[in-house]
C-alpha positions as CSV (number, residue, x, y, z in Angstrom):
1,M,107.4,155.0,153.5
2,S,106.5,151.4,154.0
3,K,104.0,151.7,151.1
4,Q,106.7,153.2,148.9
5,F,109.1,150.4,149.9
6,N,106.5,147.7,149.0
7,I,105.9,149.4,145.6
8,N,109.6,149.4,144.9
9,K,109.9,145.8,145.8
10,L,107.0,145.0,143.6
11,L,108.5,146.9,140.7
12,F,111.9,145.3,141.3
13,F,110.2,141.8,141.3
14,I,108.3,142.6,138.1
15,L,111.5,143.9,136.4
16,I,113.4,140.7,137.3
17,S,110.5,138.5,136.1
18,I,110.4,140.3,132.8
19,M,114.1,140.0,132.3
20,T,114.0,136.3,133.2
21,L,111.2,135.5,130.9
22,A,112.7,137.6,128.1
23,S,115.9,135.6,128.3
24,C,113.9,132.3,127.7
25,D,112.9,133.1,124.2
26,G,114.8,130.2,122.5
27,R,117.7,132.2,121.2
28,D,120.1,129.4,122.1
29,R,118.2,127.2,119.6
30,K,118.1,129.8,116.8
31,Y,121.1,128.4,115.0
32,K,120.5,124.7,115.7
33,T,119.0,122.4,113.2
34,N,115.7,120.5,114.0
35,A,117.7,117.3,114.2
36,E,120.1,118.8,116.8
37,V,117.2,120.0,118.9
38,L,115.5,116.6,118.7
39,K,118.7,114.9,119.5
40,E,119.3,117.2,122.5
41,N,115.8,116.2,123.8
42,K,116.3,112.5,123.0
43,L,113.5,112.5,120.5
44,L,115.4,112.2,117.2
45,E,115.2,108.4,116.9
46,S,111.4,108.4,117.2
47,F,111.1,110.9,114.4
48,T,113.7,109.3,112.0
49,Q,112.7,105.7,112.3
50,E,110.7,104.2,109.4
51,I,109.1,100.7,109.5
52,K,108.4,98.9,106.3
53,F,106.8,95.5,105.7
54,V,107.6,93.3,102.7
55,P,105.1,92.4,101.3
56,D,103.2,95.4,102.7
57,T,99.9,93.5,102.9
58,Y,98.8,89.9,103.4
59,T,99.7,87.9,100.3
60,E,98.2,84.6,99.2
61,I,98.5,82.5,96.0
62,K,96.3,79.5,95.5
63,T,96.9,77.0,92.8
64,D,94.9,73.9,91.9
65,T,96.5,71.6,89.3
66,I,95.4,68.3,87.9
67,L,98.2,66.3,86.1
68,S,97.6,63.7,83.5
69,S,99.4,61.2,85.8
70,G,96.4,61.2,88.2
71,F,98.0,63.6,90.7
72,Q,96.0,66.6,91.8
73,V,97.8,69.3,93.7
74,E,96.3,72.2,95.7
75,I,98.8,74.8,97.1
76,N,97.9,77.7,99.3
77,Y,101.0,79.8,99.5
78,H,100.7,82.8,101.9
79,S,102.5,85.2,104.1
80,I,102.6,84.8,107.8
81,E,101.7,88.1,109.4
82,S,103.2,87.5,112.8
83,D,106.5,85.9,111.6
84,F,109.1,88.0,110.0
85,I,112.8,88.7,109.6
86,V,113.9,92.3,110.6
87,E,116.7,94.1,108.7
88,T,117.8,97.5,110.1
89,L,119.3,100.1,107.8
90,K,120.9,103.4,108.8
91,S,121.2,106.2,106.3
92,K,123.8,109.0,106.1
93,N,121.5,111.4,107.9
94,D,121.0,109.0,110.8
95,S,117.5,108.0,109.9
96,I,116.8,104.3,110.6
97,T,114.7,102.1,108.4
98,Q,113.5,98.7,109.7
99,I,112.3,96.3,107.0
100,H,110.2,93.4,108.2
101,Y,110.4,90.6,105.6
102,K,107.4,88.4,106.2
103,N,107.9,84.6,106.2
104,F,105.8,82.4,104.0
105,E,104.4,78.9,104.3
106,A,102.4,76.7,101.9
107,Q,99.5,74.4,102.8
108,L,99.7,71.4,100.5
109,L,97.0,68.9,99.5
110,V,97.9,66.1,97.2
111,S,95.5,63.5,95.8
112,K,96.1,60.6,93.5
113,N,93.1,59.4,91.4
114,N,90.7,61.4,93.6
115,T,92.0,60.0,96.9
116,L,93.8,62.4,99.3
117,I,97.3,61.0,100.0
118,N,99.2,63.9,101.5
119,K,98.2,66.9,103.6
120,S,101.3,69.0,104.6
121,L,102.3,72.4,105.8
122,I,105.5,73.4,104.1
123,H,107.5,75.9,106.2
124,K,111.2,76.6,106.7
125,K,111.1,74.7,110.0
126,G,110.8,71.5,108.1
127,F,114.2,72.1,106.4
128,Y,116.4,72.9,109.4
129,E,118.5,69.8,109.0
130,F,119.8,70.9,105.7
131,E,121.5,74.2,106.8
132,N,122.9,75.9,109.9
133,A,120.7,78.0,112.2
134,S,122.1,81.3,111.1
135,F,120.9,80.8,107.6
136,W,117.3,79.9,108.7
137,A,117.2,82.9,111.1
138,S,117.5,85.1,108.0
139,A,115.9,83.1,105.2
140,I,112.5,83.5,103.6
141,M,110.5,81.0,101.6
142,Q,110.4,82.3,98.0
143,F,107.7,80.1,96.4
144,I,106.7,76.5,95.8
145,W,106.0,75.1,92.4
146,I,105.4,71.8,90.6
147,D,108.3,70.4,88.6
148,Y,106.3,69.2,85.5
149,T,109.4,67.9,83.7
150,K,110.3,65.4,86.5
151,S,106.8,64.4,87.7
152,N,105.6,61.1,86.4
153,E,102.9,58.4,87.1
154,K,104.6,57.3,90.3
155,M,106.1,60.5,91.7
156,L,105.1,64.1,92.1
157,Y,108.0,66.6,92.2
158,L,107.7,70.1,93.8
159,N,110.4,72.7,94.1
160,T,110.9,75.4,96.7
161,S,113.6,77.9,97.4
162,F,114.7,79.8,100.5
163,C,116.7,83.0,100.2
164,I,118.2,85.6,102.5
165,P,116.7,89.0,101.4
166,N,119.1,91.4,99.6
167,T,121.7,88.7,99.1
168,N,122.4,85.9,96.5
169,E,122.4,83.3,99.3
170,C,119.7,80.8,98.5
171,K,118.9,77.1,99.1
172,D,116.8,75.1,96.7
173,F,114.9,71.9,97.6
174,A,112.9,69.2,95.8
175,L,109.9,67.7,97.5
176,K,109.1,64.2,96.2
177,I,105.7,62.7,96.9
178,N,105.1,59.1,95.9
179,E,101.7,57.4,95.1
180,Q,101.3,56.5,98.8
181,G,101.7,60.2,99.8
182,I,105.2,59.8,101.5
183,L,107.0,63.1,101.3
184,Q,110.8,63.2,100.9
185,I,112.9,66.4,100.8
186,E,116.2,66.7,99.0
187,E,118.5,69.7,98.7
188,I,119.2,70.7,95.1
189,N,122.7,71.8,94.3
190,I,122.2,74.0,91.2
191,F,126.0,74.6,90.8
192,S,127.0,70.9,90.8
193,N,126.8,70.5,87.0
194,T,128.4,73.9,86.0
195,I,132.0,74.1,84.9
Protein backbone atom coordinates (compact mmCIF):
# COMPACT_ATOMS: atom_id res chain seq x y z
CA MET A 1 0.00 0.00 0.00
CA SER A 2 2.83 2.35 0.74
CA LYS A 3 4.23 1.61 -2.69
CA GLN A 4 0.87 2.40 -4.32
CA PHE A 5 0.61 5.63 -2.29
CA ASN A 6 4.11 6.75 -3.43
CA ILE A 7 3.22 6.03 -7.08
CA ASN A 8 0.01 8.07 -6.71
CA LYS A 9 1.99 10.94 -5.17
CA LEU A 10 4.50 10.75 -8.00
CA LEU A 11 1.76 10.75 -10.65
CA PHE A 12 0.00 13.63 -8.92
CA PHE A 13 3.27 15.60 -8.80
CA ILE A 14 3.96 14.90 -12.50
CA LEU A 15 0.41 15.92 -13.44
CA ILE A 16 0.69 19.21 -11.50
CA SER A 17 4.12 19.89 -13.07
CA ILE A 18 2.77 19.31 -16.59
CA MET A 19 -0.17 21.62 -15.98
CA THR A 20 2.08 24.31 -14.54
CA LEU A 21 4.51 24.12 -17.43
CA ALA A 22 1.71 24.03 -20.00
CA SER A 23 0.24 27.25 -18.63
CA CYS A 24 3.59 29.07 -19.15
CA ASP A 25 3.50 28.88 -22.92
CA GLY A 26 3.30 32.66 -23.49
CA ARG A 27 -0.40 32.85 -24.34
CA ASP A 28 -0.64 36.10 -22.38
CA ARG A 29 1.80 37.64 -24.90
CA LYS A 30 0.04 36.29 -27.96
CA TYR A 31 -1.94 39.46 -28.64
CA LYS A 32 0.75 41.95 -27.55
CA THR A 33 2.95 43.77 -30.01
CA ASN A 34 6.70 43.42 -29.85
CA ALA A 35 6.90 46.99 -28.59
CA GLU A 36 4.50 46.21 -25.73
CA VAL A 37 6.52 43.15 -24.70
CA LEU A 38 9.77 45.15 -24.82
CA LYS A 39 8.18 48.01 -22.88
CA GLU A 40 6.90 45.55 -20.28
CA ASN A 41 10.45 44.25 -19.80
CA LYS A 42 11.97 47.76 -19.88
CA LEU A 43 13.95 47.00 -23.04
CA LEU A 44 12.07 49.16 -25.56
CA GLU A 45 14.33 52.21 -25.27
CA SER A 46 17.49 50.24 -26.04
CA PHE A 47 15.93 48.81 -29.22
CA THR A 48 14.35 52.06 -30.47
CA GLN A 49 17.25 54.45 -29.93
CA GLU A 50 19.31 55.45 -32.96
CA ILE A 51 22.50 57.49 -32.76
CA LYS A 52 23.70 59.52 -35.74
CA PHE A 53 26.78 61.70 -36.18
CA VAL A 54 26.88 64.73 -38.47
CA PRO A 55 29.23 64.53 -40.29
CA ASP A 56 29.38 60.75 -39.95
CA THR A 57 33.18 60.59 -40.39
CA TYR A 58 36.12 62.85 -39.67
CA THR A 59 36.03 65.84 -42.02
CA GLU A 60 38.98 68.00 -42.97
CA ILE A 61 39.40 70.76 -45.55
CA LYS A 62 42.83 72.25 -46.19
CA THR A 63 43.40 75.40 -48.20
CA ASP A 64 46.62 77.17 -49.05
CA THR A 65 46.19 80.54 -50.75
CA ILE A 66 48.71 83.14 -51.86
CA LEU A 67 47.28 86.61 -52.48
CA SER A 68 48.86 89.24 -54.71
CA SER A 69 49.07 91.50 -51.64
CA GLY A 70 51.84 89.28 -50.19
CA PHE A 71 49.61 87.47 -47.69
CA GLN A 72 49.73 83.68 -47.67
CA VAL A 73 46.98 81.85 -45.81
CA GLU A 74 46.91 78.18 -44.79
CA ILE A 75 43.66 76.96 -43.26
CA ASN A 76 43.09 73.49 -41.86
CA TYR A 77 39.36 73.32 -41.09
CA HIS A 78 38.33 70.04 -39.42
CA SER A 79 35.74 68.33 -37.25
CA ILE A 80 36.47 67.68 -33.59
CA GLU A 81 35.61 64.04 -32.89
CA SER A 82 35.18 64.42 -29.12
CA ASP A 83 33.20 67.68 -29.10
CA PHE A 84 29.61 67.74 -30.30
CA ILE A 85 26.12 69.15 -29.78
CA VAL A 86 23.41 66.54 -29.10
CA GLU A 87 19.87 66.92 -30.41
CA THR A 88 17.29 64.32 -29.32
CA LEU A 89 14.25 63.68 -31.51
CA LYS A 90 11.30 61.46 -30.61
CA SER A 91 9.09 60.06 -33.37
CA LYS A 92 5.41 59.10 -33.32
CA ASN A 93 6.21 55.44 -32.62
CA ASP A 94 8.33 56.39 -29.56
CA SER A 95 11.65 55.73 -31.26
CA ILE A 96 14.40 58.10 -30.18
CA THR A 97 17.07 59.50 -32.48
CA GLN A 98 20.08 61.26 -31.03
CA ILE A 99 21.95 63.40 -33.53
CA HIS A 100 25.50 64.37 -32.53
CA TYR A 101 26.57 67.46 -34.51
CA LYS A 102 30.35 67.64 -34.40
CA ASN A 103 31.97 70.97 -33.63
CA PHE A 104 34.66 72.33 -35.95
CA GLU A 105 37.80 74.37 -35.57
CA ALA A 106 40.35 75.85 -37.95
CA GLN A 107 44.11 76.01 -37.60
CA LEU A 108 45.26 79.20 -39.26
CA LEU A 109 48.76 80.13 -40.47
CA VAL A 110 49.19 83.58 -42.00
CA SER A 111 52.41 84.82 -43.60
CA LYS A 112 53.24 88.17 -45.13
CA ASN A 113 56.05 88.24 -47.71
CA ASN A 114 57.17 84.72 -46.64
CA THR A 115 57.34 85.61 -42.91
CA LEU A 116 54.93 83.91 -40.49
CA ILE A 117 52.95 86.64 -38.73
CA ASN A 118 50.01 84.78 -37.18
CA LYS A 119 49.37 81.24 -35.97
CA SER A 120 45.89 80.83 -34.48
CA LEU A 121 43.32 78.23 -33.58
CA ILE A 122 39.86 79.49 -34.56
CA HIS A 123 37.18 77.86 -32.41
CA LYS A 124 33.86 79.05 -31.05
CA LYS A 125 35.41 79.60 -27.61
CA GLY A 126 37.16 82.66 -29.03
CA PHE A 127 33.80 84.26 -29.84
CA TYR A 128 32.00 83.86 -26.49
CA GLU A 129 31.98 87.60 -25.75
CA PHE A 130 29.76 88.27 -28.78
CA GLU A 131 26.72 86.20 -27.77
CA ASN A 132 25.07 84.58 -24.76
CA ALA A 133 26.07 81.15 -23.43
CA SER A 134 22.87 79.42 -24.63
CA PHE A 135 23.69 80.27 -28.26
CA TRP A 136 27.24 78.89 -27.96
CA ALA A 137 26.00 75.74 -26.23
CA SER A 138 24.08 74.88 -29.44
CA ALA A 139 26.13 76.54 -32.21
CA ILE A 140 28.48 74.87 -34.70
CA MET A 141 31.20 76.57 -36.78
CA GLN A 142 30.08 76.39 -40.41
CA PHE A 143 33.25 77.30 -42.28
CA ILE A 144 36.01 79.88 -42.56
CA TRP A 145 36.92 81.60 -45.81
CA ILE A 146 38.97 84.49 -47.19
CA ASP A 147 37.08 87.66 -48.08
CA TYR A 148 38.91 88.53 -51.29
CA THR A 149 36.88 91.69 -51.93
CA LYS A 150 37.88 93.36 -48.64
CA SER A 151 41.46 92.07 -48.33
CA ASN A 152 44.17 94.53 -49.38
CA GLU A 153 47.92 95.19 -49.01
CA LYS A 154 47.64 96.08 -45.32
CA MET A 155 44.81 93.85 -44.06
CA LEU A 156 43.66 90.27 -44.58
CA TYR A 157 39.95 89.62 -44.04
CA LEU A 158 38.50 86.20 -43.23
CA ASN A 159 34.88 85.36 -42.54
CA THR A 160 33.34 82.65 -40.42
CA SER A 161 29.84 81.72 -39.40
CA PHE A 162 28.31 79.85 -36.45
CA CYS A 163 24.81 78.37 -36.69
CA ILE A 164 22.49 76.35 -34.52
CA PRO A 165 21.64 73.16 -36.48
CA ASN A 166 18.14 72.97 -38.01
CA THR A 167 17.42 76.65 -37.33
CA ASN A 168 18.00 79.95 -39.10
CA GLU A 169 19.86 81.32 -36.09
CA CYS A 170 23.41 82.20 -37.19
CA LYS A 171 26.12 84.67 -36.23
CA ASP A 172 28.66 85.89 -38.80
CA PHE A 173 32.09 87.28 -37.97
CA ALA A 174 34.96 89.01 -39.76
CA LEU A 175 38.51 88.21 -38.70
CA LYS A 176 40.94 91.00 -39.59
CA ILE A 177 44.68 90.33 -39.58
CA ASN A 178 47.04 93.25 -40.18
CA GLU A 179 50.62 93.18 -41.53
CA GLN A 180 52.00 92.60 -38.01
CA GLY A 181 49.72 89.57 -37.51
CA ILE A 182 47.37 91.15 -34.97
CA LEU A 183 43.96 89.46 -35.13
CA GLN A 184 40.75 91.40 -34.49
CA ILE A 185 37.25 89.89 -34.50
CA GLU A 186 34.12 91.83 -35.44
CA GLU A 187 30.55 90.63 -35.60
CA ILE A 188 28.91 91.14 -38.99
CA ASN A 189 25.30 92.21 -38.88
CA ILE A 190 24.07 91.08 -42.30
CA PHE A 191 20.61 92.59 -41.76
CA SER A 192 21.77 96.12 -40.93
CA ASN A 193 21.60 97.38 -44.54
CA THR A 194 18.34 95.70 -45.56
CA ILE A 195 15.10 97.65 -45.74
